[in-house]
C-alpha positions in Angstrom: 12.1 12.0 28.2 8.4 12.5 27.2 5.6 10.0 27.5 3.9 10.0 24.1 0.7 8.1 22.9 0.0 7.4 19.3 -3.8 7.0 18.7 -4.5 5.2 15.4 -7.4 3.7 13.4 -4.9 1.4 11.7 -2.5 -1.2 13.2 1.2 -1.3 12.9 1.5 -5.0 12.1 1.6 -6.5 9.5 3.4 -3.4 8.0 1.6 -3.8 4.7 0.6 -0.1 4.0 2.5 3.2 3.8 0.7 4.7 6.8 1.7 1.7 8.9 5.3 1.8 7.8 5.5 5.6 8.4 4.0 5.4 11.9 6.2 2.4 12.9 9.3 4.2 11.8 8.2 7.3 13.7 7.8 5.3 16.9 11.2 3.8 16.5 12.8 7.2 15.9 11.2 8.6 19.1 12.3 5.6 21.1 15.8 6.2 19.8 15.5 9.8 21.1 14.8 8.4 24.6 11.0 8.9 24.7 8.5 6.3 26.0 6.0 5.6 23.3 2.6 4.0 23.7 0.3 2.9 20.8 -3.5 2.9 21.2 -5.4 1.1 18.4 -9.0 2.2 17.6 -10.3 -1.0 16.0 -12.9 -1.0 13.2 -14.2 -3.3 10.5 -12.1 -1.4 7.9 -8.7 -1.4 9.5 -7.4 -4.3 7.5 -5.1 -7.1 8.5 -4.2 -7.0 12.2 -1.6 -9.1 14.1 -2.3 -8.5 17.8 0.5 -10.9 18.9 3.1 -8.8 16.9 1.9 -5.6 18.6 2.2 -7.1 22.1 5.6 -8.6 21.3 6.9 -5.3 20.1 5.3 -3.0 22.6 4.3 -5.1 25.6 2.3 -3.0 28.1 2.7 0.0 25.9 0.1 -1.4 23.5 -3.6 -0.7 24.1 -6.4 -2.3 22.1 -9.4 -0.1 22.6 -12.9 -1.7 22.7 -16.1 -1.1 20.8 -19.6 -2.4 21.6 -22.7 -1.9 23.6 -25.5 0.6 23.0 -23.1 3.4 22.0 -21.7 1.2 19.3 -25.1 0.4 18.0 -26.1 4.0 17.9 -22.8 4.9 16.1 -23.4 2.3 13.4 -27.0 3.4 13.0 -25.9 7.0 12.4 -23.2 6.0 10.0 -25.7 3.9 8.0 -28.2 6.9 7.9 -25.5 9.2 6.7 -24.4 6.8 3.9 -28.0 6.4 2.8 -28.6 10.2 2.8 -25.5 10.7 0.7 -26.6 8.1 -1.8 -30.0 9.7 -2.4 -28.8 13.3 -2.2 -25.8 12.4 -4.4 -23.6 14.4 -2.0 -20.1 14.9 -3.5 -18.3 14.7 -0.1 -17.7 11.5 1.8 -18.0 13.1 5.3 -20.4 15.8 6.4 -18.5 16.3 9.7 -14.8 15.9 10.8 -16.1 13.6 13.6 -18.3 11.3 11.4 -16.0 8.3 11.6 -14.8 8.8 15.2 -16.4 6.4 17.7 -17.0 8.5 20.8 -16.8 5.5 23.1 -13.0 5.6 22.7 -12.7 8.9 24.6 -13.5 7.4 28.0 -10.9 4.6 27.4 -8.3 7.1 26.4 -9.0 9.3 29.4 -8.5 6.3 31.7 -5.2 5.5 29.9 -4.0 9.1 30.4 -4.8 9.0 34.1 -2.8 5.8 34.4 0.3 7.0 32.4 0.2 10.8 32.3 1.0 11.6 28.7 3.1 14.6 27.7 1.9 14.4 24.1 -0.9 12.7 22.1 -0.4 12.1 18.4 -3.7 11.4 16.5 -3.5 9.8 13.1 -5.7 11.7 10.6 -7.7 14.9 11.3 -10.9 12.8 11.1 -10.0 11.2 14.5 -9.1 14.5 16.2 -12.1 14.0 18.5 -9.8 11.8 20.5 -8.2 14.9 21.9 -11.2 15.4 24.2 -9.6 12.7 26.4 -6.6 14.8 27.3 -6.1 17.9 29.4 -4.2 21.1 28.8 -0.9 19.6 30.0 -0.8 17.2 27.1 0.5 18.5 23.8 -1.9 17.6 21.0 -0.5 16.7 17.6 -2.2 15.6 14.4 -0.2 13.5 11.9 -2.4 14.3 8.9 -0.9 11.8 6.4 -2.9 13.4 3.6 -5.1 16.4 3.0 -8.8 15.5 3.2 -9.9 18.4 0.9 -12.7 17.1 -1.2 -13.7 14.5 1.4 -15.3 16.8 3.9 -16.2 20.5 4.0 -13.2 22.8 4.4 -14.8 24.3 7.5 -14.9 20.9 9.1 -11.3 20.0 8.3 -10.3 23.4 9.7 -12.2 22.7 12.9 -10.4 19.4 13.3 -7.0 20.9 12.6 -7.5 23.7 15.1 -7.9 21.1 17.9 -4.2 20.5 17.7 -1.3 22.4 19.1 0.9 21.1 16.2 -0.1 19.7 12.8 2.3 17.4 10.9 2.1 17.6 7.1 3.8 14.9 5.2 5.1 17.3 2.5 5.6 21.0 2.0 2.8 21.5 -0.6 0.3 20.1 1.9 1.8 22.1 4.7 1.0 25.3 2.7 -2.6 24.1 2.1 -3.0 23.5 5.9 -1.5 26.9 6.7 -3.9 28.7 4.4 -6.9 26.7 5.8 -6.2 27.6 9.4 -5.0 31.1 8.9 -3.9 33.0 10.9 -2.8 30.0 12.9 -0.5 28.7 10.3 2.5 28.5 12.6 1.0 25.3 14.0 2.0 23.4 10.9 5.3 21.6 10.6 6.5 19.3 7.8 7.8 15.8 8.8 7.8 13.3 6.0 8.4 9.6 6.1 11.5 8.3 7.9 13.3 5.8 5.8 14.3 2.6 7.4 18.1 2.0 7.5 18.8 -1.3 5.6 21.5 -2.9 3.5 21.3 -2.0 -0.2 19.7 -4.7 -2.3 21.6 -6.6 -5.0 21.1 -5.1 -8.5 21.9 -8.3 -10.4 20.4 -10.5 -11.8 17.6 -8.4 -13.3 14.6 -10.2 -14.6 12.3 -7.2 -14.5 10.9 -4.6 -12.1 8.5 -4.6 -9.1 5.5 -2.8 -7.7 4.6 -3.0 -4.0 1.5 -1.7 -2.3 -1.8 -2.4 -0.5 -5.2 -2.9 -2.0 -6.8 0.5 -2.3 -8.2 2.5 -5.1 -5.2 4.7 -6.0 -2.8 1.8 -6.1 -5.2 -0.4 -8.1 -5.8 2.2 -10.7 -2.0 3.0 -11.0 -0.9 -0.6 -11.3 -3.7 -1.4 -13.8 -2.5 1.5 -16.0 1.0 0.1 -16.0 -0.1 -3.5 -16.8 -2.4 -2.4 -19.6 -0.5 0.6 -21.1 3.2 0.2 -20.2 4.0 -3.5 -19.8 3.0 -4.5 -23.3 5.4 -1.9 -24.7 8.2 -3.2 -22.6 7.6 -6.9 -23.5 7.4 -6.1 -27.2 11.1 -5.4 -27.0 12.0 -7.6 -24.0 9.7 -10.6 -24.0 11.2 -12.1 -20.8 10.6 -8.9 -18.7 8.6 -9.8 -15.6 6.7 -7.4 -13.3 6.6 -8.6 -9.7 3.6 -7.4 -7.7 3.8 -7.6 -3.9 1.3 -6.7 -1.3 -2.5 -7.0 -1.2 -2.8 -4.7 -4.3 -2.5 -7.9 -6.4 -6.0 -9.0 -5.4 -7.7 -6.3 -7.5 -5.5 -5.9 -10.6 -5.8 -8.0 -13.7 -3.7 -11.0 -14.5 -1.6 -10.5 -17.6 1.4 -12.0 -19.4 4.6 -11.1 -17.6 2.9 -10.3 -14.3 3.9 -12.4 -11.2 1.8 -11.8 -8.1 3.6 -12.5 -4.9 0.9 -11.6 -2.4 1.8 -10.0 0.9 5.5 -10.4 1.6 7.2 -10.4 5.1 10.1 -8.3 3.7 9.9 -6.0 0.7 13.3 -7.3 -0.3 11.5 -10.5 -1.5 9.7 -8.5 -4.2 12.9 -6.9 -5.5 15.2 -10.0 -5.5 15.8 -10.5 -9.2 13.7 -7.5 -10.1 15.7 -4.6 -8.6 13.8 -1.7 -10.1 10.8 0.1 -8.5 8.1 1.2 -11.0 6.3 4.0 -9.1 3.5 4.3 -11.6 1.2 6.4 -9.5 -1.5 8.1 -11.4 -3.2 10.1 -8.7 -3.2 10.8 -4.9 -1.9 13.1 -2.2 0.9 12.9 0.4 4.3 11.4 -0.2 4.6 7.9 -1.7 6.1 5.8 1.0 7.2 3.0 -1.5 9.3 5.6 -3.3 11.2 6.6 -0.1 11.7 3.0 1.0 13.3 2.3 -2.4 15.7 5.1 -1.8 16.7 3.4 1.5 17.1 0.1 -0.2 19.4 1.5 -2.8 17.0 0.8 -5.7 16.8 2.7 -9.0 13.3 4.1 -9.6 11.1 4.9 -12.6 8.2 7.2 -11.6 5.4 9.3 -12.9 5.4 13.0 -12.0 2.5 12.4 -9.7 4.5 9.7 -8.0 7.2 12.2 -6.9 4.8 14.9 -5.7 6.2 16.5 -2.6 9.8 15.4 -3.2 12.2 18.3 -3.9 14.2 17.9 -7.1 17.6 17.4 -5.3 16.2 14.2 -3.8 15.3 12.8 -7.3 18.7 12.3 -8.7 18.3 8.5 -8.5 14.8 8.5 -10.1 13.8 8.6 -13.7 10.7 10.9 -13.7 8.3 10.6 -16.7 5.3 12.7 -17.5 2.0 11.6 -16.1 0.1 9.3 -18.5 3.0 8.9 -20.9 3.2 5.2 -21.3 5.8 5.3 -24.0 8.2 7.4 -21.9 7.7 5.2 -18.9 8.3 2.0 -20.9 11.5 3.5 -22.4 12.9 4.5 -19.0 12.1 1.1 -17.5 13.7 -0.7 -20.4 16.9 1.4 -20.1 17.3 0.4 -16.5 16.4 -3.3 -17.2 19.1 -3.5 -19.9 21.9 -1.6 -18.2 23.5 -2.7 -15.0 25.8 0.4 -15.0 22.7 2.7 -15.1 21.1 0.7 -12.2 24.3 1.0 -10.2 24.6 4.7 -10.8 21.0 5.5 -9.8 21.1 3.1 -6.8 24.2 4.9 -5.4 22.5 8.2 -5.8 19.4 7.0 -3.9 21.4 5.7 -1.0 23.0 9.1 -0.6 19.5 10.7 -0.9 18.2 8.4 1.8 20.9 9.6 4.2 20.2 13.3 3.5 16.5 12.8 3.7 16.6 11.0 7.1 18.8 13.6 8.6 16.3 16.3 7.8 13.3 14.4 9.1 15.0 13.3 12.3 16.0 16.9 13.1 12.4 18.0 12.6 11.0 15.2 14.7 13.4 16.0 17.6 12.4 19.7 17.5 8.7 18.8 17.6 9.0 16.9 20.9 11.4 19.2 22.7 10.1 20.5 26.0 7.8 23.5 25.3 7.5 22.7 21.6 3.8 22.3 21.8 
C-alpha cells in the first residue's frame, strides 16, 4: 500500500467539470487498488464551485484545505496584477511567462508539514503550472504530474519543459499529447505515460422515449463556443425536419450560451443521467481544444449513442469509436443528419449504445492496468 497525495487547484465536489470527474475516478481507482489517498486543495478565486462538506464527508481526515493570506498573498497578487498589466500593454501572445506564475509559494510550507505528518510515497500534482509544489517533498517521494492538457501556446516551451522535468513521471491524457511531451523533454521521454480518463461504472441509461439530445459541460470558453455553434448552425437544420426536437443543456455552460427555440437549460445537475432522461443522445459538438473529452467517455459508460465532431474524438483510437457517429469539423449539415438519424431510429440508438458499453469495458481495463503499473513499488 502506498500513501499518495493529490495536490489540486480545483476541488472534487461538486463534480461539474471534466478535470474534477477524472481526478475523482482516479482517486477511487487507487483506493480500490489498496492505496491510501489524500487530497490537498489549493484554493483560489478562480477554482469555481466548492462543496467543502462533501469533501470532508468523502475523505475525512484525508482532505486538506490549504490556506492563503498574509503578506505573502498580497505580494503574490501584486505580482500577478503587474504581469497581467505588462501583457496587456506588450500584447504578449502567451498567458504565462513562467511555469510558476500561477503557483502560490505559501502552499509549499503547508505541504511540507503535511508530508512530515503522513510520509507520502507519491505526490500527484494537477497541471504542470503547479509543479512548484514538488519543492515540499524529498527524494523518497515519487513526483508525478497529471498534465490534463498540453499548455503549448500558453507559456514558453522552455518553461513547460522545466516544469515537466521536475517530475519522475508525467501522465498524458492521450497518446498524441504523450508524444508532444516526449519530444519536449527529450532525451527524458521515458518519463511520460498515457493514462486517460477512467469511466465510472454505471447502469446503462434508457434509450426510449427520445425527445432529442443533450449536451453537458462547464462554463468555459471551448464549451461555450462549441455549444453556440451547435445552437446556431446545427439545431435549426434539425428542427426544420423535426420541429419537436429538444436540446437539453446541463451544467454551468448554460449561463453563457444563447437562448433559442428548442433549447432547454437544466443548469447544474446532481447526476448526468438527469440530462439524458428522455434525450438519450450525446451531441459532442466540440470545435476546438486539447486532451480527451471527458463527456464523451462518460457517455460510453452510460451506454449512450454519440454524435461527435472530429475534434471531439481527438485522442480516441478508431476501435473505440464504433458507437460514435463522427462528422467532419464545421460540417453542420452532416452533424444535423447524423443526429436526426439517431433521433428517429430506436434500433440505431440501441446498436450504438451496446457498442459503447463494450467500448467502456475495454477502455477501463487498459487505463486501470496503466494506473496500477504507475504506482507499483519502484515505478517512479
